[in-house]
Each structure stands twice: as structure tokens, then as C-alpha cells.
N, CA and C atoms as a LAMMPS dump frame, in Angstrom:
ITEM: TIMESTEP
0
ITEM: NUMBER OF ATOMS
444
ITEM: BOX BOUNDS ff ff ff
-5.0000000000000000e+02 5.0000000000000000e+02
-5.0000000000000000e+02 5.0000000000000000e+02
-5.0000000000000000e+02 5.0000000000000000e+02
ITEM: ATOMS id mol type element x y z
1 1 1 N -24.757 -1.515 -32.286
2 1 2 C -24.717 -0.92 -30.869
3 1 3 C -23.553 -1.834 -29.832
4 2 1 N -22.485 -0.876 -29.849
5 2 2 C -21.732 -0.857 -29.406
6 2 3 C -21.073 -0.844 -28.093
7 3 1 N -21.518 -1.168 -27.071
8 3 2 C -21.587 -1.143 -25.873
9 3 3 C -20.195 -1.533 -24.964
10 4 1 N -19.238 -0.052 -24.26
11 4 2 C -17.884 -0.05 -23.89
12 4 3 C -17.954 -1.539 -22.708
13 5 1 N -17.232 -2.1 -22.774
14 5 2 C -16.915 -3.268 -21.715
15 5 3 C -16.726 -2.621 -20.124
16 6 1 N -17.524 -3.398 -19.728
17 6 2 C -17.535 -2.825 -18.33
18 6 3 C -16.328 -3.015 -17.138
19 7 1 N -15.309 -2.353 -16.747
20 7 2 C -13.674 -2.917 -15.561
21 7 3 C -14.96 -3.159 -14.085
22 8 1 N -14.791 -4.614 -14.214
23 8 2 C -15.74 -4.481 -12.076
24 8 3 C -15.103 -3.918 -11.744
25 9 1 N -13.888 -4.504 -11.617
26 9 2 C -12.548 -4.238 -11.069
27 9 3 C -13.174 -2.279 -10.747
28 10 1 N -12.883 -1.62 -11.556
29 10 2 C -12.581 -0.53 -11.37
30 10 3 C -13.817 0.215 -10.556
31 11 1 N -14.639 -0.606 -10.954
32 11 2 C -15.954 -0.048 -9.897
33 11 3 C -16.47 -0.777 -8.648
34 12 1 N -15.378 -1.728 -8.595
35 12 2 C -15.403 -2.182 -7.542
36 12 3 C -14.342 -1.034 -6.156
37 13 1 N -13.42 -1.114 -6.829
38 13 2 C -12.645 0.395 -6.108
39 13 3 C -13.012 1.123 -5.635
40 14 1 N -14.819 1.742 -5.729
41 14 2 C -15.332 2.643 -5.404
42 14 3 C -15.641 2.293 -3.518
43 15 1 N -15.828 0.658 -3.899
44 15 2 C -16.484 0.103 -2.555
45 15 3 C -15.129 0.451 -1.665
46 16 1 N -15.175 0.982 -0.259
47 16 2 C -14.178 1.292 0.398
48 16 3 C -13.433 -0.131 0.777
49 17 1 N -14.488 -1.422 1.246
50 17 2 C -13.908 -2.371 1.982
51 17 3 C -13.229 -3.217 1.18
52 18 1 N -13.668 -3.319 -0.303
53 18 2 C -13.088 -3.796 -1.337
54 18 3 C -11.648 -3.011 -1.556
55 19 1 N -11.45 -1.767 -1.628
56 19 2 C -10.508 -1.225 -1.903
57 19 3 C -9.558 -1.314 -1.192
58 20 1 N -9.863 -1.548 -0.328
59 20 2 C -8.983 -1.972 1.498
60 20 3 C -8.441 -3.68 1.399
61 21 1 N -9.244 -4.052 0.71
62 21 2 C -9.154 -6.127 1.307
63 21 3 C -7.696 -5.89 -0.067
64 22 1 N -8.041 -5.726 -1.367
65 22 2 C -7.366 -5.065 -2.947
66 22 3 C -6.157 -4.98 -2.437
67 23 1 N -5.704 -3.681 -1.287
68 23 2 C -4.68 -3.325 -1.091
69 23 3 C -4.241 -3.997 -0.193
70 24 1 N -4.555 -4.897 0.926
71 24 2 C -3.369 -5.721 1.33
72 24 3 C -3.39 -6.587 0.756
73 25 1 N -4.743 -7.18 -0.382
74 25 2 C -3.781 -8.349 -1.099
75 25 3 C -2.613 -8.564 -1.827
76 26 1 N -3.029 -7.011 -2.828
77 26 2 C -1.626 -6.17 -3.539
78 26 3 C -0.455 -6.269 -2.676
79 27 1 N -0.302 -5.699 -1.71
80 27 2 C 0.996 -5.518 -0.503
81 27 3 C 1.475 -6.844 -0.145
82 28 1 N 0.837 -8.166 0.1
83 28 2 C 1.629 -8.838 0.541
84 28 3 C 2.271 -9.429 -0.748
85 29 1 N 1.002 -9.475 -2.12
86 29 2 C 1.724 -10.015 -2.875
87 29 3 C 3.046 -9.058 -3.454
88 30 1 N 3.142 -7.943 -3.616
89 30 2 C 4.508 -7.46 -4.064
90 30 3 C 5.805 -7.527 -3.205
91 31 1 N 5.433 -7.454 -1.944
92 31 2 C 6.289 -7.838 -0.61
93 31 3 C 6.866 -9.24 -1.321
94 32 1 N 6.323 -10.344 -1.549
95 32 2 C 6.096 -11.517 -2.305
96 32 3 C 7.604 -11.772 -3.337
97 33 1 N 7.029 -10.742 -4.115
98 33 2 C 7.032 -10.411 -5.707
99 33 3 C 8.786 -9.994 -4.988
100 34 1 N 8.858 -9.411 -3.932
101 34 2 C 10.439 -8.538 -3.947
102 34 3 C 11.298 -9.24 -3.111
103 35 1 N 10.356 -9.976 -2.528
104 35 2 C 11.618 -10.786 -1.605
105 35 3 C 12.016 -12.058 -2.165
106 36 1 N 11.092 -12.148 -2.831
107 36 2 C 11.942 -13.758 -3.994
108 36 3 C 12.853 -12.949 -4.513
109 37 1 N 12.698 -12.092 -5.399
110 37 2 C 13.992 -11.339 -6.624
111 37 3 C 14.937 -10.884 -5.595
112 38 1 N 15.038 -10.096 -4.325
113 38 2 C 15.959 -10.363 -3.966
114 38 3 C 17.367 -11.008 -3.438
115 39 1 N 16.262 -12.233 -3.288
116 39 2 C 16.791 -13.912 -2.696
117 39 3 C 17.555 -14.061 -3.766
118 40 1 N 16.651 -14.053 -4.897
119 40 2 C 17.681 -14.774 -6.622
120 40 3 C 18.818 -13.803 -6.419
121 41 1 N 18.587 -12.501 -6.483
122 41 2 C 19.552 -11.377 -6.724
123 41 3 C 20.911 -12.119 -5.738
124 42 1 N 20.298 -12.073 -4.798
125 42 2 C 21.582 -13.094 -3.93
126 42 3 C 22.175 -13.972 -4.115
127 43 1 N 21.493 -14.894 -4.833
128 43 2 C 21.986 -16.081 -5.241
129 43 3 C 21.708 -16.641 -3.995
130 44 1 N 20.652 -17.088 -3.135
131 44 2 C 20.536 -17.656 -2.269
132 44 3 C 19.381 -18.774 -1.861
133 45 1 N 19.195 -19.172 -1.423
134 45 2 C 18.095 -20.515 -1.898
135 45 3 C 17.213 -20.18 -1.305
136 46 1 N 16.319 -20.533 -0.987
137 46 2 C 14.698 -20.311 -0.137
138 46 3 C 15.75 -21.257 1.252
139 47 1 N 16.117 -22.089 1.391
140 47 2 C 16.603 -22.887 2.466
141 47 3 C 18.169 -22.305 3.202
142 48 1 N 18.874 -22.102 2.145
143 48 2 C 20.186 -20.867 2.97
144 48 3 C 19.639 -19.261 4.042
145 49 1 N 18.361 -18.943 2.954
146 49 2 C 17.96 -17.276 3.955
147 49 3 C 17.293 -18.322 4.531
148 50 1 N 16.251 -19.031 4.815
149 50 2 C 15.97 -19.418 6.212
150 50 3 C 16.98 -19.945 7.236
151 51 1 N 17.399 -20.815 6.688
152 51 2 C 18.935 -20.936 7.566
153 51 3 C 19.644 -19.301 8.387
154 52 1 N 19.772 -18.336 7.488
155 52 2 C 20.688 -17.317 8.145
156 52 3 C 19.55 -16.267 9.197
157 53 1 N 17.969 -16.612 8.855
158 53 2 C 17.243 -16.053 9.509
159 53 3 C 16.942 -16.851 10.565
160 54 1 N 17.222 -17.428 10.732
161 54 2 C 16.081 -18.677 11.685
162 54 3 C 14.725 -18.893 11.626
163 55 1 N 14.103 -19.502 10.376
164 55 2 C 13.368 -19.599 10.119
165 55 3 C 13.166 -20.501 9.493
166 56 1 N 12.066 -21.448 8.693
167 56 2 C 11.654 -22.752 8.281
168 56 3 C 12.012 -22.28 7.096
169 57 1 N 12.775 -23.054 6.285
170 57 2 C 12.128 -23.243 4.713
171 57 3 C 10.873 -22.86 4.197
172 58 1 N 9.69 -23.901 4.636
173 58 2 C 8.71 -23.883 4.529
174 58 3 C 7.762 -22.041 4.86
175 59 1 N 8.539 -21.459 5.993
176 59 2 C 7.798 -20.054 6.502
177 59 3 C 8.685 -19.058 4.981
178 60 1 N 9.951 -19.022 4.369
179 60 2 C 10.134 -18.596 3.545
180 60 3 C 9.29 -18.507 2.168
181 61 1 N 9.168 -19.763 1.935
182 61 2 C 8.317 -20.613 0.64
183 61 3 C 6.623 -19.776 0.619
184 62 1 N 6.079 -19.772 2.404
185 62 2 C 4.666 -18.964 2.148
186 62 3 C 4.679 -17.609 2.056
187 63 1 N 5.868 -17.155 2.436
188 63 2 C 5.836 -15.655 2.211
189 63 3 C 6.239 -15.198 0.468
190 64 1 N 6.684 -15.913 -0.011
191 64 2 C 7.651 -15.667 -1.241
192 64 3 C 6.057 -16.098 -2.479
193 65 1 N 5.029 -16.487 -1.88
194 65 2 C 3.896 -17.327 -2.878
195 65 3 C 2.601 -16.264 -2.436
196 66 1 N 2.701 -15.313 -1.043
197 66 2 C 2.096 -14.351 -0.924
198 66 3 C 0.735 -14.738 -0.119
199 67 1 N 1.765 -15.958 0.475
200 67 2 C 0.273 -16.727 1.385
201 67 3 C 0.717 -16.749 3.074
202 68 1 N 1.674 -15.437 3.528
203 68 2 C 1.992 -15.148 4.895
204 68 3 C 1.617 -13.705 5.056
205 69 1 N 0.802 -13.534 6.093
206 69 2 C 1.08 -11.936 6.164
207 69 3 C 2.043 -11.084 7.654
208 70 1 N 3.212 -11.065 6.612
209 70 2 C 4.268 -10.752 7.245
210 70 3 C 4.563 -9.297 8.507
211 71 1 N 5.258 -9.55 9.425
212 71 2 C 5.814 -7.775 9.886
213 71 3 C 6.551 -7.404 9.118
214 72 1 N 6.685 -5.945 9.196
215 72 2 C 7.825 -5.036 8.533
216 72 3 C 9.446 -5.464 8.972
217 73 1 N 8.603 -5.906 10.068
218 73 2 C 10.374 -6.112 10.702
219 73 3 C 10.717 -7.265 10.274
220 74 1 N 10.301 -8.162 10.275
221 74 2 C 10.227 -9.786 9.834
222 74 3 C 10.863 -9.404 8.469
223 75 1 N 9.521 -8.866 8.066
224 75 2 C 10.269 -8.735 6.22
225 75 3 C 11.9 -7.82 6.333
226 76 1 N 12.2 -6.847 6.963
227 76 2 C 13.413 -6.475 7.146
228 76 3 C 14.363 -6.722 7.574
229 77 1 N 13.835 -7.828 8.602
230 77 2 C 15.193 -8.75 9.082
231 77 3 C 15.385 -10.16 7.996
232 78 1 N 14.559 -10.54 7.394
233 78 2 C 14.802 -11.583 6.282
234 78 3 C 15.857 -10.836 5.051
235 79 1 N 15.684 -9.331 4.758
236 79 2 C 16.493 -9.02 3.696
237 79 3 C 17.822 -8.225 4.238
238 80 1 N 17.981 -7.785 5.334
239 80 2 C 19.163 -8.154 6.054
240 80 3 C 20.091 -8.944 6.387
241 81 1 N 19.449 -10.001 6.112
242 81 2 C 19.951 -11.34 6.159
243 81 3 C 21.137 -11.811 4.948
244 82 1 N 20.459 -10.684 4.016
245 82 2 C 20.813 -11.428 2.244
246 82 3 C 21.66 -9.689 2.069
247 83 1 N 21.521 -9.258 3.183
248 83 2 C 22.076 -7.85 2.965
249 83 3 C 21.124 -6.249 2.537
250 84 1 N 20.724 -6.55 2.529
251 84 2 C 19.199 -5.703 1.478
252 84 3 C 18.409 -5.131 2.447
253 85 1 N 17.774 -4.269 2.312
254 85 2 C 17.046 -3.518 3.041
255 85 3 C 15.472 -3.139 1.805
256 86 1 N 13.953 -3.085 2.637
257 86 2 C 12.919 -3.109 1.859
258 86 3 C 12.997 -1.402 1.301
259 87 1 N 12.721 -1.065 0.391
260 87 2 C 12.429 0.563 -0.376
261 87 3 C 10.756 0.532 -0.608
262 88 1 N 10.68 1.264 0.119
263 88 2 C 8.625 1.191 0.01
264 88 3 C 8.186 2.621 -0.78
265 89 1 N 7.522 2.603 -1.386
266 89 2 C 7.096 3.804 -2.452
267 89 3 C 5.334 3.319 -2.222
268 90 1 N 4.763 4.662 -2.436
269 90 2 C 3.496 4.985 -2.156
270 90 3 C 3.38 5.165 -4.043
271 91 1 N 1.661 5.144 -4.34
272 91 2 C 1.67 4.626 -5.68
273 91 3 C -0.231 4.95 -5.877
274 92 1 N -0.675 5.643 -6.633
275 92 2 C -1.966 5.182 -7.118
276 92 3 C -2.649 4.036 -7.263
277 93 1 N -3.463 3.817 -6.034
278 93 2 C -4.262 2.588 -6.291
279 93 3 C -4.966 2.27 -7.668
280 94 1 N -5.305 3.526 -8.164
281 94 2 C -6.523 3.411 -9.383
282 94 3 C -5.6 4.872 -9.948
283 95 1 N -4.865 4.078 -11.103
284 95 2 C -3.992 5.152 -11.805
285 95 3 C -5.133 6.686 -12.571
286 96 1 N -6.329 6.381 -12.912
287 96 2 C -7.246 7.191 -13.483
288 96 3 C -7.524 8.436 -12.265
289 97 1 N -7.598 7.955 -10.755
290 97 2 C -8.344 8.992 -9.921
291 97 3 C -7.097 9.692 -9.857
292 98 1 N -7.537 11.136 -10.124
293 98 2 C -6.933 12.545 -9.613
294 98 3 C -6.333 12.669 -8.442
295 99 1 N -5.298 13.296 -8.31
296 99 2 C -5.319 13.829 -6.634
297 99 3 C -6.199 14.902 -6.27
298 100 1 N -7.184 15.643 -7.282
299 100 2 C -8.129 16.431 -6.683
300 100 3 C -9.14 15.04 -6.345
301 101 1 N -9.505 14.618 -7.237
302 101 2 C -10.926 13.437 -6.851
303 101 3 C -10.196 13.175 -5.182
304 102 1 N -8.976 12.63 -5.112
305 102 2 C -8.548 12.294 -3.773
306 102 3 C -8.438 12.909 -2.622
307 103 1 N -8.294 14.417 -2.921
308 103 2 C -8.615 15.323 -2.291
309 103 3 C -10.228 15.567 -1.498
310 104 1 N -11.475 15.734 -2.474
311 104 2 C -12.352 16.302 -1.826
312 104 3 C -13.025 14.686 -0.847
313 105 1 N -12.418 13.536 -1.334
314 105 2 C -12.526 11.892 -0.182
315 105 3 C -11.719 12.657 0.968
316 106 1 N -11.38 13.047 1.228
317 106 2 C -10.395 13.972 2.087
318 106 3 C -11.634 14.843 2.931
319 107 1 N -11.853 15.767 1.826
320 107 2 C -12.826 16.747 2.316
321 107 3 C -14.138 16.261 3.262
322 108 1 N -14.236 15.441 2.215
323 108 2 C -15.5 15.21 2.765
324 108 3 C -16.116 14.456 4.442
325 109 1 N -15.16 13.423 3.759
326 109 2 C -14.481 13.102 5.298
327 109 3 C -14.817 13.378 6.561
328 110 1 N -13.891 14.745 6.084
329 110 2 C -13.36 15.614 7.191
330 110 3 C -14.607 17.015 7.852
331 111 1 N -15.614 16.788 6.471
332 111 2 C -16.675 17.604 6.358
333 111 3 C -16.427 19.221 6.552
334 112 1 N -14.902 18.971 6.136
335 112 2 C -14.764 20.514 5.738
336 112 3 C -15.272 21.517 4.89
337 113 1 N -15.538 22.753 5.232
338 113 2 C -15.946 23.967 4.489
339 113 3 C -15.127 24.012 3.226
340 114 1 N -15.898 24.64 1.694
341 114 2 C -15.061 25.075 0.416
342 114 3 C -13.297 25.788 1.259
343 115 1 N -13.928 26.875 1.745
344 115 2 C -12.496 27.786 1.818
345 115 3 C -11.798 27.269 2.883
346 116 1 N -12.275 25.859 4.039
347 116 2 C -11.181 25.614 4.655
348 116 3 C -10.429 24.003 3.864
349 117 1 N -10.827 24.069 2.924
350 117 2 C -9.935 23.125 1.718
351 117 3 C -9.48 23.685 1.282
352 118 1 N -9.519 25.1 0.228
353 118 2 C -8.468 25.384 0.033
354 118 3 C -7.501 25.712 0.769
355 119 1 N -7.378 26.358 2.259
356 119 2 C -6.655 26.88 3.055
357 119 3 C -5.666 25.341 3.418
358 120 1 N -6.257 24.71 3.615
359 120 2 C -5.583 23.151 3.405
360 120 3 C -4.545 22.909 1.971
361 121 1 N -5.042 23.238 1.013
362 121 2 C -4.485 22.714 -0.256
363 121 3 C -3.527 23.668 0.212
364 122 1 N -3.728 25.166 0.049
365 122 2 C -2.773 25.757 -0.009
366 122 3 C -1.436 25.738 0.962
367 123 1 N -1.635 25.022 1.544
368 123 2 C -0.778 24.806 3
369 123 3 C -0.087 23.584 2.436
370 124 1 N -0.351 22.582 1.585
371 124 2 C 0.114 21.558 1.276
372 124 3 C -0.362 20.536 2.393
373 125 1 N -1.14 20.331 2.806
374 125 2 C -1.664 19.407 3.872
375 125 3 C -2.459 18.535 3.295
376 126 1 N -3.073 18.643 2.123
377 126 2 C -3.737 17.118 1.52
378 126 3 C -3.545 17.365 0.402
379 127 1 N -2.925 18.259 -0.646
380 127 2 C -2.43 17.274 -1.96
381 127 3 C -1.067 16.556 -1.837
382 128 1 N -1.619 15.069 -2.866
383 128 2 C -0.247 14.687 -2.746
384 128 3 C -0.241 13.638 -2.217
385 129 1 N -0.97 13.484 -1.736
386 129 2 C -1.105 11.533 -1.131
387 129 3 C -2.248 10.56 -2.196
388 130 1 N -0.936 9.605 -2.322
389 130 2 C -1.427 8.629 -3.352
390 130 3 C -1.846 7 -3.528
391 131 1 N -2.269 6.868 -2.07
392 131 2 C -2.847 5.065 -1.337
393 131 3 C -4.044 5.729 -0.239
394 132 1 N -4.454 4.391 -0.302
395 132 2 C -5.444 4.702 0.787
396 132 3 C -4.588 4.438 2.028
397 133 1 N -4.302 3.854 2.043
398 133 2 C -3.081 3.666 3.404
399 133 3 C -2.887 5.333 3.992
400 134 1 N -2.602 5.997 2.386
401 134 2 C -2.077 7.634 3.159
402 134 3 C -2.863 8.041 3.315
403 135 1 N -3.888 7.89 2.737
404 135 2 C -5.231 8.685 2.631
405 135 3 C -5.569 8.372 4.248
406 136 1 N -5.677 7.645 4.627
407 136 2 C -6.652 7.272 5.645
408 136 3 C -5.888 7.778 6.857
409 137 1 N -4.327 7.782 6.649
410 137 2 C -3.607 8.09 8.048
411 137 3 C -3.712 10.022 7.82
412 138 1 N -3.57 10.613 6.203
413 138 2 C -3.764 12.139 6.552
414 138 3 C -4.959 12.363 7.039
415 139 1 N -5.715 11.536 6.888
416 139 2 C -7.065 11.966 7.491
417 139 3 C -6.764 11.961 9.17
418 140 1 N -6.342 10.817 9.703
419 140 2 C -6.06 10.873 11.075
420 140 3 C -5.363 11.752 11.563
421 141 1 N -4.602 12.28 11.129
422 141 2 C -3.916 13.415 10.791
423 141 3 C -4.479 14.674 11.152
424 142 1 N -5.154 15.15 10.494
425 142 2 C -6.337 16.203 10.301
426 142 3 C -7.327 16.301 10.877
427 143 1 N -7.485 15.462 11.118
428 143 2 C -8.92 15.22 12.734
429 143 3 C -8.709 15.632 13.596
430 144 1 N -6.763 14.806 13.989
431 144 2 C -6.531 15.773 14.893
432 144 3 C -6.232 17.079 15.31
433 145 1 N -6.137 17.333 14.125
434 145 2 C -5.324 18.723 14.279
435 145 3 C -6.652 19.662 14.113
436 146 1 N -7.457 19.507 13.511
437 146 2 C -8.665 20.458 13.251
438 146 3 C -9.989 19.811 13.662
439 147 1 N -10.446 18.933 14.098
440 147 2 C -11.638 17.81 15.21
441 147 3 C -12.342 17.487 13.672
442 148 1 N -13.134 16.208 13.601
443 148 2 C -13.499 15.659 13.264
444 148 3 C -14.843 16.555 12.961
């Protein structure tokens, strides 16, 4: 009796609340790693970055371990102090999900009929969304444009 192990993370990603929290935490950790890497690449200590940015070394350390929830502006300001800027790329939260399944999720949220879905997909309004935040943003745009 060979049973495949269940990847509970994949199962939990189907829960929108879990997926949102996972997205939030993974974003903080990715930003933390990017900030630490950028600072090291610039050859600056945490204290040096803190002095340049007018913040405490403890705050920089907290950011770099993912323990803070900074604004995008604060991250940009810190990086600018070492002559860098953020580069953001949206990637699929779950690489196994196809764009078609994300398109279907949008359609279900908007309660659109199949003809309207095809029209939106043909116009490029729905396809190409690769993250939960982008999905939510696109849904808001489409709801405003076409009604909910």
C-alpha cells in the first residue's frame, strides 16, 4: 500500500485566508533577504545603513530578519541610502496553478458568464495574473469596469 505523502502547504493554499497570510509573511521575508543582501553588497554595516537612513541599528536588524512590516517607501528610502532601489517581480504563489485556473477563479468571483469571460480573455483583461495581490487588484478593476 503505497500512499503519496500529502503536501499540507499545497492543500492549505486553497484556503484564501491562509494564502493571504502566507503571501504577507513570504513578502516580508523576501524583502528582508533583499535588504540584507543589498547592504552586504554595498559593504555597509547595519549600523552604517542606520546612520545614513536616520533610523536605529535595531530597526535595520529587525527588518533584515523579517520581524518588521515596513512601508514600501521606507524600503525605498533605506535602499537609496546605499545607491540602490527595489525591483519587484510578481511570480506565481503556487507554480502548479495554471493561468487558466486563476482566470476561472476571477470569473467565479465576478460571476461572469462564459461568453463574457472569453471576451475579457481575448482582450487580455484577465490572463497573465500571477499572484494573489495582482489577482485581487485585477478583480477590483474588473468589478469597477463591469460591475460585480
